[in-house]
C-alpha positions as CSV (number, residue, x, y, z in Angstrom):
1,M,-48.4,18.2,-28.8
2,N,-50.6,17.7,-25.8
3,S,-53.1,20.3,-24.8
4,P,-52.8,22.2,-21.5
5,M,-55.5,20.1,-20.1
6,Q,-53.9,16.8,-21.0
7,S,-50.4,17.9,-19.6
8,R,-51.7,19.2,-16.4
9,K,-51.4,16.9,-13.4
10,T,-54.6,15.5,-12.2
11,E,-55.2,16.8,-8.7
12,F,-58.3,17.6,-6.7
13,A,-59.4,18.1,-3.0
14,V,-62.3,16.5,-1.2
15,L,-63.4,18.5,2.0
16,V,-65.0,15.9,4.3
17,S,-67.3,16.9,7.4
18,E,-69.2,14.8,9.8
19,K,-72.3,15.7,11.8
20,G,-71.3,18.3,14.2
21,G,-67.6,17.9,13.3
22,A,-64.9,20.0,11.8
23,E,-64.3,20.0,8.1
24,R,-60.9,18.2,6.9
25,R,-59.4,18.5,3.5
26,E,-57.9,15.6,1.7
27,V,-55.9,16.1,-1.7
28,F,-55.6,13.3,-4.3
29,E,-53.4,13.1,-7.3
30,R,-55.3,10.5,-9.3
31,P,-58.2,10.5,-11.7
32,E,-60.5,8.2,-9.6
33,I,-61.0,7.4,-6.1
34,S,-63.2,4.9,-4.3
35,I,-65.2,5.9,-1.2
36,G,-66.2,3.3,1.5
37,R,-66.2,2.2,5.2
38,V,-63.2,-0.2,5.1
39,Q,-59.6,0.1,4.4
40,G,-58.7,-0.3,0.6
41,N,-60.7,2.8,-0.3
42,E,-58.8,6.0,-1.2
43,L,-61.2,7.8,1.0
44,M,-62.3,5.9,4.1
45,L,-65.4,7.0,5.9
46,P,-65.7,4.5,9.0
47,K,-69.3,4.5,10.0
48,G,-71.9,1.9,10.0
49,N,-74.2,3.7,7.6
50,V,-71.5,3.7,4.9
51,S,-71.1,0.6,2.8
52,K,-67.7,-1.2,2.3
53,R,-67.5,0.2,-1.1
54,H,-70.0,3.0,-1.3
55,A,-69.2,5.3,-4.2
56,R,-66.9,6.2,-6.7
57,L,-65.6,9.7,-7.7
58,L,-64.1,10.3,-11.1
59,F,-62.3,13.3,-12.3
60,R,-62.4,13.6,-16.2
61,D,-62.3,16.4,-18.8
62,S,-62.3,19.0,-15.9
63,R,-65.6,17.5,-14.5
64,F,-66.3,15.6,-11.3
65,I,-68.5,12.6,-11.7
66,V,-69.9,10.7,-8.6
67,T,-71.3,7.1,-9.0
68,D,-73.1,5.2,-6.3
69,L,-71.9,1.4,-6.0
70,N,-75.0,-0.1,-5.1
71,S,-74.7,1.0,-1.6
72,T,-77.4,0.2,1.0
73,N,-78.0,3.6,2.2
74,G,-77.5,5.4,-1.2
75,T,-75.6,8.4,-2.2
76,Y,-77.1,12.0,-2.4
77,V,-76.0,15.1,-4.2
78,N,-77.7,18.1,-2.6
79,R,-80.0,15.8,-0.8
80,R,-81.2,14.1,-3.9
81,R,-80.5,10.4,-4.3
82,I,-78.7,9.6,-7.4
83,S,-79.2,6.4,-9.3
84,Q,-76.6,6.9,-12.1
85,A,-73.3,8.4,-12.7
86,T,-73.8,12.0,-12.0
87,I,-71.9,15.3,-12.7
88,V,-71.2,17.4,-9.5
89,R,-69.8,20.9,-9.5
90,E,-67.9,22.7,-6.9
91,G,-70.1,24.0,-4.2
92,D,-72.4,20.9,-4.5
93,R,-72.7,18.6,-1.4
94,V,-72.4,14.9,-1.6
95,Y,-74.0,13.2,1.3
96,I,-72.6,9.7,2.3
97,G,-74.1,8.2,5.5
98,D,-73.3,10.9,8.3
99,F,-70.6,12.5,6.2
100,V,-70.9,15.6,3.8
101,L,-68.3,15.9,0.9
102,R,-67.4,18.9,-1.2
103,I,-65.1,18.8,-4.0
104,E,-62.8,21.2,-5.4
105,H,-59.7,21.7,-7.5
106,A,-56.7,21.3,-5.3
107,D,-55.3,24.8,-6.1
108,G,-58.7,26.4,-5.3
109,A,-59.2,27.4,-9.0
110,S,-62.2,26.2,-10.9
111,E,-62.3,25.2,-14.5
112,E,-65.7,26.5,-14.8
113,P,-67.5,29.9,-14.0
114,P,-68.4,30.1,-10.5
115,S,-72.0,29.0,-9.9
116,S,-74.5,31.7,-8.8
117,Q,-76.7,29.2,-7.0
118,E,-77.1,28.6,-3.3
119,V,-77.4,25.1,-2.0
120,T,-79.9,24.6,0.8
121,G,-81.3,21.6,2.6
122,S,-84.0,21.0,-0.2
123,G,-81.6,21.4,-3.2
124,P,-80.3,24.2,-5.3
125,V,-82.0,27.6,-5.2
126,R,-81.1,30.5,-7.5
127,T,-80.3,33.7,-5.9
128,Q,-82.1,36.9,-6.9
129,D,-79.3,38.5,-8.9
130,S,-78.7,35.2,-10.7
131,P,-79.0,35.6,-14.5
132,S,-81.7,33.5,-16.1
133,H,-80.4,30.2,-17.5
134,K,-81.9,28.5,-20.5
135,G,-81.4,24.9,-21.7
136,P,-81.5,21.6,-20.0
137,E,-79.1,22.5,-17.1
138,A,-81.1,25.4,-15.9
139,G,-81.7,25.4,-12.3
140,M,-79.4,22.5,-11.8
141,T,-75.9,22.0,-10.0
142,H,-75.7,18.2,-10.5
143,V,-76.5,16.6,-13.7
144,P,-77.1,12.7,-14.2
145,L,-75.5,11.1,-17.1
146,E,-77.2,8.8,-19.6
147,K,-74.4,6.3,-19.1
148,D,-71.6,5.9,-16.8
149,P,-68.6,7.1,-18.9
150,D,-66.7,4.0,-18.1
151,D,-69.3,1.7,-19.6
152,S,-68.8,3.0,-23.1
153,G,-65.2,3.6,-22.9
154,G,-65.5,7.2,-24.2
155,S,-66.3,10.6,-22.7
156,Y,-69.7,11.9,-21.8
157,P,-71.9,14.4,-23.7
158,H,-70.7,18.0,-22.8
159,V,-74.4,18.9,-22.1
160,P,-76.3,16.0,-20.7
161,P,-80.0,15.9,-20.8
162,A,-81.9,17.1,-17.8
163,P,-83.4,14.3,-15.5
164,R,-87.0,13.4,-16.0
165,A,-89.5,13.6,-13.1
166,P,-90.5,10.1,-12.1
167,A,-93.8,9.2,-13.5
168,T,-96.4,8.6,-10.8
169,R,-98.5,5.4,-11.2
170,S,-102.2,5.4,-11.1
171,M,-103.6,2.1,-10.6
172,R,-107.2,1.0,-9.9
173,S,-106.7,-2.8,-9.8
174,P,-108.6,-4.8,-7.4
175,M,-107.0,-5.9,-4.0
176,P,-104.4,-8.6,-4.4
177,S,-104.8,-11.7,-2.3
178,S,-103.3,-11.8,1.2
179,D,-100.5,-14.0,0.0
180,A,-99.8,-11.5,-2.8
181,A,-99.6,-8.7,-0.4
182,R,-97.2,-10.5,1.9
183,S,-95.1,-11.4,-1.2
184,G,-95.1,-7.6,-2.3
185,R,-93.9,-6.6,1.2
186,R,-91.0,-9.2,1.0
187,A,-90.0,-7.9,-2.4
188,D,-90.1,-4.4,-1.1
189,L,-87.9,-5.2,1.7
190,A,-85.5,-7.4,-0.5
191,S,-84.9,-4.4,-2.8
192,G,-82.0,-2.0,-1.9
193,V,-84.1,1.0,-3.0
194,S,-87.7,0.0,-2.0
195,E,-90.6,2.3,-1.5
196,R,-90.7,1.2,2.0
197,S,-87.3,2.2,3.3
198,Q,-84.9,5.2,3.1
199,P,-81.9,6.4,5.0
200,I,-82.5,7.8,8.3
201,S,-80.1,10.6,7.7
202,Q,-82.6,12.2,5.3
203,S,-84.2,15.4,6.1
204,D,-87.2,15.1,8.2
205,S,-89.4,17.1,6.0
206,L,-91.7,14.8,4.0
207,D,-91.8,14.7,0.1
208,P,-95.3,16.0,-0.7
209,S,-96.2,12.7,-2.5
210,V,-95.1,10.7,0.7
211,A,-97.2,12.9,2.8
212,A,-100.1,12.6,0.6
213,F,-99.9,8.8,0.6
214,R,-99.5,8.8,4.5
215,E,-102.8,11.0,4.7
216,A,-104.7,8.7,2.2
217,L,-103.6,5.6,4.1
218,G,-104.7,6.9,7.4
219,R,-108.2,8.0,6.1
220,V,-108.7,4.6,4.5
221,V,-107.7,2.5,7.6
222,T,-109.9,4.7,9.9
223,A,-112.9,4.3,7.6
224,A,-112.5,0.5,7.2
225,A,-111.8,0.0,10.9
226,R,-115.1,1.7,11.7
227,V,-116.8,-0.6,9.2
228,L,-115.1,-3.7,10.8
229,G,-116.1,-2.8,14.3
230,P,-114.8,-4.7,17.3
231,A,-113.7,-7.6,15.0
232,V,-110.6,-5.7,13.9
233,H,-109.2,-6.0,17.3
234,G,-109.6,-9.9,17.4
235,P,-107.5,-12.7,16.1
236,T,-106.8,-12.6,12.3
237,S,-108.9,-15.2,10.4
238,P,-109.7,-15.8,6.7
239,Q,-113.2,-14.4,7.4
240,L,-111.6,-11.1,8.8
241,Q,-109.2,-10.8,6.1
242,E,-112.0,-11.1,3.3
243,S,-114.1,-8.5,5.3
244,A,-111.1,-6.1,5.6
245,A,-110.4,-6.5,1.9
246,G,-113.9,-5.5,1.1
247,A,-114.0,-2.6,3.5
248,V,-110.7,-1.1,2.3
249,S,-111.6,-1.6,-1.3
250,E,-115.0,0.2,-0.8
251,A,-113.5,3.1,1.3
252,I,-110.8,3.7,-1.5
253,R,-113.5,3.8,-4.2
254,T,-115.7,6.1,-2.1
255,M,-112.8,8.6,-1.4
256,Q,-111.4,8.6,-5.0
257,A,-114.9,9.4,-6.3
258,S,-115.2,12.3,-3.7
259,G,-111.8,13.5,-4.4
260,E,-110.5,12.9,-1.0
261,I,-107.7,10.6,-2.5
262,A,-105.8,12.0,-5.5
263,E,-105.9,9.9,-8.8
264,S,-102.0,9.8,-8.8
265,I,-102.1,7.6,-5.6
266,S,-101.9,3.9,-6.4
267,A,-105.1,2.2,-5.2
268,E,-103.3,-1.2,-5.2
269,R,-100.6,0.0,-2.9
270,L,-103.2,1.7,-0.6
271,Q,-105.1,-1.6,-0.5
272,R,-102.0,-3.5,0.3
273,H,-100.8,-1.4,3.1
274,A,-104.2,-0.8,4.7
275,C,-105.2,-4.6,4.9
276,A,-101.7,-5.1,6.4
277,E,-102.4,-2.6,9.2
278,L,-106.1,-3.9,9.8
279,V,-105.4,-7.7,9.9
280,E,-101.7,-8.3,9.9
281,L,-98.6,-6.6,11.3
282,G,-98.7,-3.6,9.2
283,P,-95.2,-1.9,8.2
284,I,-93.2,-4.4,10.4
285,G,-94.6,-7.6,8.9
286,G,-92.0,-7.6,6.1
287,A,-89.2,-6.8,8.4
288,L,-90.1,-9.8,10.8
289,E,-89.8,-12.1,7.8
290,D,-86.5,-10.7,6.3
291,D,-83.7,-12.6,7.7
292,E,-81.3,-9.9,7.1
293,V,-83.0,-7.4,9.5
294,G,-81.7,-7.7,12.9
295,E,-83.7,-5.2,15.0
296,L,-86.7,-3.0,14.5
297,S,-87.9,-0.2,16.6
298,V,-90.9,2.0,16.7
299,S,-90.3,5.1,18.6
300,R,-94.0,6.3,17.8
301,Y,-96.5,5.2,15.4
302,D,-95.1,7.2,12.5
303,R,-91.4,6.4,13.1
304,V,-90.3,2.9,12.3
305,V,-86.6,2.1,11.9
306,I,-85.1,-1.2,10.8
307,S,-81.5,-2.3,11.4
308,R,-79.8,-4.4,8.7
309,G,-76.3,-5.3,9.4
310,D,-74.6,-1.9,10.2
311,T,-77.2,0.1,8.5
312,Q,-80.4,1.6,9.8
313,R,-83.2,2.7,7.6
314,S,-86.7,4.3,8.0
315,V,-89.6,2.3,6.9
316,E,-92.1,4.1,4.6
317,P,-94.9,4.3,5.1
318,P,-94.9,3.7,8.8
319,F,-98.2,3.2,10.8
320,S,-101.0,5.4,10.0
321,S,-102.1,6.0,13.5
322,A,-101.4,5.1,17.2
323,E,-104.4,2.9,17.1
324,S,-103.0,0.8,14.2
325,L,-99.7,0.2,16.2
326,D,-101.7,-0.7,19.3
327,R,-103.6,-3.4,17.3
328,V,-100.4,-4.8,16.0
329,L,-98.8,-5.0,19.5
330,S,-101.8,-6.9,20.6
331,R,-101.5,-9.3,17.8
332,L,-97.8,-9.8,18.7
333,C,-98.6,-10.6,22.3
334,E,-101.3,-13.1,21.1
335,S,-98.7,-14.9,18.8
336,S,-96.5,-15.2,21.8
337,G,-98.9,-17.3,23.7
338,R,-99.4,-14.7,26.4
339,P,-102.0,-12.2,25.5
340,R,-101.8,-8.6,26.4
341,H,-103.5,-7.5,29.7
342,A,-105.5,-4.4,29.7
343,D,-103.5,-2.8,32.5
344,E,-100.1,-3.8,31.1
345,T,-97.7,-0.8,30.7
346,V,-94.4,-2.7,30.3
347,I,-94.6,-5.8,27.8
348,E,-91.8,-8.3,27.4
349,R,-92.5,-11.3,25.2
350,R,-90.6,-13.9,23.1
351,L,-92.1,-14.4,19.8
352,P,-92.5,-17.8,18.2
353,S,-89.5,-17.0,15.9
354,G,-87.3,-16.5,18.9
355,A,-87.3,-12.7,18.7
356,R,-87.7,-10.6,21.8
357,L,-90.4,-8.0,22.1
358,A,-90.1,-5.1,24.5
359,A,-92.9,-2.4,24.6
360,L,-93.9,0.6,26.6
361,C,-97.4,1.7,26.5
362,G,-100.4,3.3,28.4
363,R,-99.8,6.1,31.0
364,G,-96.0,5.5,31.1
365,A,-95.5,6.1,27.5
366,L,-95.7,10.0,27.2
367,T,-95.1,10.0,23.4
368,G,-97.4,7.0,22.8
369,T,-96.7,3.2,22.4
370,C,-93.2,2.3,21.5
371,L,-91.7,-0.9,20.9
372,T,-88.4,-2.9,20.0
373,I,-88.1,-6.3,18.5
374,T,-84.7,-7.8,18.6
375,K,-84.3,-11.0,16.3
376,P,-81.8,-13.7,17.2
377,R,-78.6,-13.6,15.2
378,R,-77.1,-16.9,14.1
379,L,-73.4,-16.5,15.1
380,T,-70.6,-18.5,13.5
381,T,-67.5,-16.6,14.5
382,S,-64.3,-18.5,15.7
383,L,-61.3,-17.4,17.6
384,E,-59.5,-17.3,14.4
385,S,-62.0,-15.1,12.6
386,L,-61.8,-12.6,15.6
387,V,-58.0,-12.5,15.1
388,R,-58.4,-11.6,11.4
389,R,-61.0,-8.9,12.4
390,G,-58.6,-7.4,15.0
391,T,-61.0,-8.1,17.9
392,I,-58.3,-10.1,19.7
393,S,-54.6,-10.7,19.1
394,R,-53.0,-14.2,18.3
395,A,-51.7,-14.4,21.7
396,I,-55.2,-13.9,23.3
397,A,-56.6,-16.3,21.1
398,T,-54.1,-19.0,22.0
399,F,-54.6,-18.2,25.7
400,L,-58.4,-18.4,25.4
401,G,-58.1,-21.8,23.5
402,Q,-55.9,-23.2,26.5
403,C,-58.5,-21.9,28.9
404,V,-61.4,-23.8,27.2
405,S,-59.3,-26.9,27.0
406,A,-58.5,-26.7,30.8
407,R,-62.2,-26.2,31.7
408,V,-61.5,-22.6,33.1
409,N,-64.7,-20.6,33.9
410,L,-64.9,-17.7,31.6
411,L,-67.1,-14.5,31.7
412,V,-67.3,-12.1,28.9
413,I,-68.7,-8.7,29.6
414,G,-69.8,-6.0,27.2
415,P,-72.8,-4.4,25.5
416,R,-74.8,-6.5,23.1
417,A,-73.8,-4.3,20.1
418,A,-70.1,-4.6,21.1
419,G,-69.8,-8.3,20.0
420,A,-69.9,-10.1,23.3
421,S,-72.0,-12.9,21.8
422,H,-69.7,-13.3,18.9
423,L,-66.9,-13.9,21.5
424,L,-69.0,-16.3,23.4
425,N,-69.7,-18.2,20.2
426,A,-66.0,-18.4,19.4
427,L,-65.2,-19.7,22.8
428,S,-68.0,-22.3,22.6
429,G,-66.6,-23.4,19.3
430,A,-63.2,-24.0,20.7
431,V,-64.7,-26.7,23.0
432,G,-64.1,-29.1,20.1
433,D,-66.0,-32.4,20.2
434,G,-67.4,-32.0,23.6
435,H,-71.1,-31.5,24.3
436,L,-72.8,-28.1,25.2
437,V,-75.8,-27.1,27.1
438,I,-76.7,-23.7,25.6
439,V,-79.0,-21.2,27.6
440,Q,-80.2,-19.3,24.6
441,G,-80.5,-15.5,24.8
442,D,-81.1,-12.9,22.3
443,D,-78.7,-14.6,19.8
444,E,-78.3,-18.0,18.4
445,I,-75.0,-19.6,19.3
446,A,-74.2,-21.7,16.4
447,A,-71.3,-23.6,18.0
448,G,-72.2,-27.2,18.9
449,D,-74.9,-27.8,16.2
450,G,-75.9,-31.5,16.3
451,R,-74.5,-32.1,19.8
452,A,-75.9,-29.3,21.8
453,I,-78.9,-29.2,24.3
454,R,-80.6,-25.9,23.7
455,I,-82.9,-24.3,26.3
456,A,-84.8,-20.9,26.5
457,I,-85.8,-19.6,29.8
458,G,-88.8,-17.3,30.2
459,D,-89.8,-15.0,32.9
460,D,-92.2,-17.6,34.4
461,D,-89.8,-20.5,34.2
462,D,-87.8,-22.0,37.1
463,A,-84.3,-21.2,35.7
464,S,-82.6,-23.4,38.4
465,R,-84.5,-26.6,37.8
466,M,-84.3,-26.2,34.0
467,M,-80.7,-25.7,34.0
468,A,-80.0,-28.4,36.4
469,A,-82.0,-30.9,34.6
470,A,-80.1,-29.9,31.3
471,T,-76.8,-30.3,32.8
472,R,-77.4,-33.5,34.3
473,S,-78.3,-35.1,31.0
474,S,-75.0,-34.2,29.4
475,E,-71.3,-34.2,30.3
476,G,-70.8,-31.1,28.5
477,R,-70.1,-27.4,29.1
478,L,-72.6,-24.9,30.1
479,V,-72.8,-21.8,27.9
480,V,-75.0,-18.9,29.0
481,D,-75.7,-16.2,26.5
482,S,-77.0,-13.6,28.9
483,M,-76.2,-13.7,32.8
484,S,-78.9,-11.8,34.4
485,G,-81.5,-12.4,37.2
486,A,-82.4,-16.0,37.9
487,I,-80.3,-17.3,35.1
488,A,-77.1,-15.6,36.7
489,T,-78.1,-17.0,40.0
490,A,-78.7,-20.6,38.7
491,T,-75.4,-20.5,36.9
492,L,-73.5,-19.6,39.9
493,D,-75.4,-22.4,41.8
494,L,-74.3,-25.1,39.2
495,I,-70.7,-23.8,39.4
496,G,-70.9,-24.2,43.2
497,Q,-72.1,-27.6,42.7
498,G,-69.0,-28.6,40.6
499,D,-69.6,-27.6,37.1
500,D,-66.6,-26.2,35.4
501,G,-65.7,-25.1,31.9
502,V,-68.7,-22.7,32.1
503,V,-68.6,-19.9,29.5
504,A,-71.1,-17.0,30.1
505,A,-71.7,-13.5,28.8
506,C,-73.1,-10.5,30.7
507,R,-74.4,-7.4,29.1
508,A,-72.9,-4.3,30.7
509,P,-71.1,-1.2,29.6
510,G,-67.8,-2.1,31.3
511,L,-66.0,-4.9,33.3
512,R,-66.6,-3.7,36.8
513,R,-70.2,-2.8,36.0
514,G,-70.8,-6.2,34.8
515,L,-69.4,-7.8,37.8
516,S,-71.5,-5.5,40.1
517,R,-74.6,-6.5,38.0
518,V,-73.8,-10.2,38.7
519,V,-73.4,-9.4,42.4
520,A,-76.7,-7.5,42.6
521,D,-78.6,-10.3,40.9
522,L,-77.3,-12.8,43.4
523,M,-78.2,-10.5,46.3
524,G,-81.8,-10.2,45.1
525,E,-82.4,-13.8,44.2
526,R,-80.7,-15.4,47.1
527,A,-80.8,-12.6,49.9
528,L,-77.1,-12.7,50.3
529,T,-75.1,-9.8,52.0
530,L,-73.1,-7.7,49.7
531,A,-69.8,-9.2,50.9
532,G,-71.3,-12.8,50.6
533,A,-72.4,-12.1,47.0
534,R,-69.0,-10.7,46.0
535,E,-67.1,-13.8,47.4
536,S,-69.5,-16.1,45.6
537,V,-68.9,-14.3,42.1
538,A,-65.1,-14.1,42.8
539,A,-65.0,-17.8,43.5
540,S,-67.1,-18.8,40.5
541,F,-65.2,-17.3,37.5
542,D,-61.4,-17.5,36.8
543,I,-61.0,-15.2,33.7
544,V,-63.1,-12.2,32.7
545,L,-62.9,-10.4,29.4
546,E,-64.2,-7.0,28.6
547,V,-65.3,-6.3,25.0
548,A,-66.3,-2.9,23.6
549,K,-67.2,-1.3,20.2
550,L,-64.8,1.7,19.6
551,R,-65.6,4.8,17.9
552,D,-64.6,3.5,14.4
553,G,-67.1,0.8,14.7
554,R,-64.7,-2.0,15.3
555,S,-65.1,-4.5,18.3
556,R,-62.0,-5.0,20.5
557,V,-61.3,-6.9,23.7
558,L,-60.0,-4.2,25.9
559,R,-59.0,-6.4,29.0
560,V,-58.5,-10.1,29.8
561,A,-58.0,-10.4,33.7
562,E,-57.8,-13.1,36.3
563,V,-60.0,-13.1,39.2
564,V,-57.9,-13.3,42.3
565,G,-60.5,-12.9,45.1
566,V,-62.0,-9.9,47.1
567,R,-60.0,-7.0,48.2
568,G,-61.8,-4.4,50.4
569,E,-65.0,-3.6,48.7
570,E,-64.4,-4.9,45.3
571,I,-63.5,-8.0,43.3
572,A,-59.8,-8.0,42.8
573,L,-58.5,-8.5,39.2
574,N,-55.1,-9.0,37.7
575,D,-54.8,-7.8,34.1
576,I,-53.2,-10.3,31.8
577,F,-53.7,-8.5,28.4
578,N,-54.9,-5.0,27.5
579,F,-55.5,-3.1,24.4
580,H,-53.9,0.3,24.1
581,V,-55.2,2.9,21.8
582,E,-52.1,4.7,19.9
583,R,-53.7,7.0,17.4
584,T,-56.7,7.9,15.2
585,A,-55.6,7.3,11.7
586,A,-57.0,9.4,8.6
587,G,-60.7,8.7,8.1
588,G,-61.2,7.9,11.7
589,A,-59.8,4.3,12.1
590,I,-58.6,3.6,15.6
591,E,-55.0,2.0,15.7
592,G,-53.6,0.4,18.8
593,S,-51.9,-2.7,20.0
594,F,-52.6,-5.7,22.4
595,T,-50.0,-5.8,25.2
596,A,-49.4,-8.6,27.7
597,T,-48.9,-7.0,31.1
598,G,-46.2,-9.6,32.0
599,T,-48.5,-11.2,34.8
600,V,-48.4,-15.1,34.6
601,P,-52.0,-16.1,35.5
602,M,-52.6,-18.6,38.3
603,V,-54.7,-20.8,36.1
604,M,-51.5,-22.0,34.5
605,E,-51.4,-24.5,37.3
606,D,-54.8,-25.9,36.0
607,F,-53.4,-26.0,32.6
608,R,-50.6,-28.4,33.9
609,A,-52.9,-30.4,36.0
610,R,-55.0,-31.2,33.0
611,G,-52.2,-31.8,30.5
612,V,-52.8,-28.6,28.6
613,P,-49.6,-27.2,27.0
614,V,-48.3,-24.2,28.8
615,E,-46.8,-21.3,26.8
616,R,-45.3,-18.8,29.2
617,S,-44.0,-16.6,26.4
618,L,-47.6,-15.5,25.6
619,F,-47.4,-13.3,28.6
620,T,-43.9,-11.6,27.8
621,R,-44.3,-11.3,23.9
622,P,-44.0,-7.7,22.4
623,P,-47.3,-5.9,21.6
624,S,-49.3,-7.3,18.6
625,R,-51.6,-5.2,16.5
């Protein structure tokens, strides 16, 4: 005969809340659920800092067990990161990205006596009237298991052992070579749980060991910089690297002997990070070499954040001082070929790797020097892949393909993070065997590999002459990754001279703002009147597309419109396709449909003139999701 526990239906509830949001309750009638960002998970949490398959929740023998599935940002129970299958009890908080989860039996009844512990931001805290607990579980609300119960096929021990405190390394090995130090940094960044990065959603209060290492690093760097003198501000050379290694090693030995640095702090790790700050690029060096890191930002010297895919992580340790950050900024400017000027407060450079550096320093930076480095992404999207992602519908993809074949001038408008460059790459790839002249921006357009002329235009370059020379040497299409300033004006000049089939992107939060930005650039560069600039822009582009990233993190083309001229004080547009939001599904996913407005665009005449097949049914079809 089955026991009451065996005959009882498996049912539990998960209470989910997001930062600043209301709590929702979801009930599950199964013993196991998966948690992640995408559809297919029983519990979907659609945020960029949640992995596609982030964690698993198991209900077995009246116990809840949570397991992290090698997620990028990790899973936390009561603000402690878990590395193995872990028992959680009712009242415990499970942190996944920006979400907080609490688990309870669906009927509200607990199979265990209620806990007498309060959960705070730093972990479980026993209340004053709590009885003393003895045994390995004393003082704990979540218990890591020695093995995942599914690994052995059996059940877990009823009273698992308490977790051991991680051992602290004490190393006094000599300073590794510069190559070894760089190799160590790359290994740190390649590791999903490295010593150098942690989820930015963690509590701002530093762990005592982290704070101690930061303090020791600052002392060592300051002492070594004092020994090196003015040379530390100069270009990196083998001699400077050798001198820095010696100065750092001597500073560490002296401070350890005097007790300024605790014996528990790794001398090897101190040596590596100190030398990196003094003669290399400090905590951002490894991120610049990591192909998976798309962007890194330093809001102040002790706050370094890297973006890898859809996730953001803090780099630990950051810079030890504002002086160290300042030295690294000067080295970056030196590597770009344009050294930093003493009175420069706004710094913009393109690094040898193609990454863009933007920094604010001096009197304008009230919180100290800050910088952002944006690395070019290699884009390989196609119209077909955008249909699969839900960015566009099949009808829109067919229409855009016809526009490209008919050499219609297309302008994509949207923020950089919304996927405008991906759409630009897909449109460029639809050209087929034709040649491309690509004016490279922040991202690397992969379309046209082997048959494309690629140019990069700096602030001091003559955009008009460079683009004119490139387009004369090829019969292909002009692709402009970022329509702004002199590049926007040069693009409109080339269109006015007869270039067609142009595909361009403009970074702006919306369609009308993007058009206004191009108009303003033309007025500034060519001293045109507002009316004249509007007329020029309206006459240059045939079709404009607005792309945006919605609240669920997915990119959508919100509008496809035809430019029909100027009416009054604005460029007139006729919408061809729109995206309509219908509802927000459970988990936050936004559902909607792409709808044809019924307007047949005038460019259909161009299709016929160039022998491109015309499908009028595209503009009368029912909505597509």
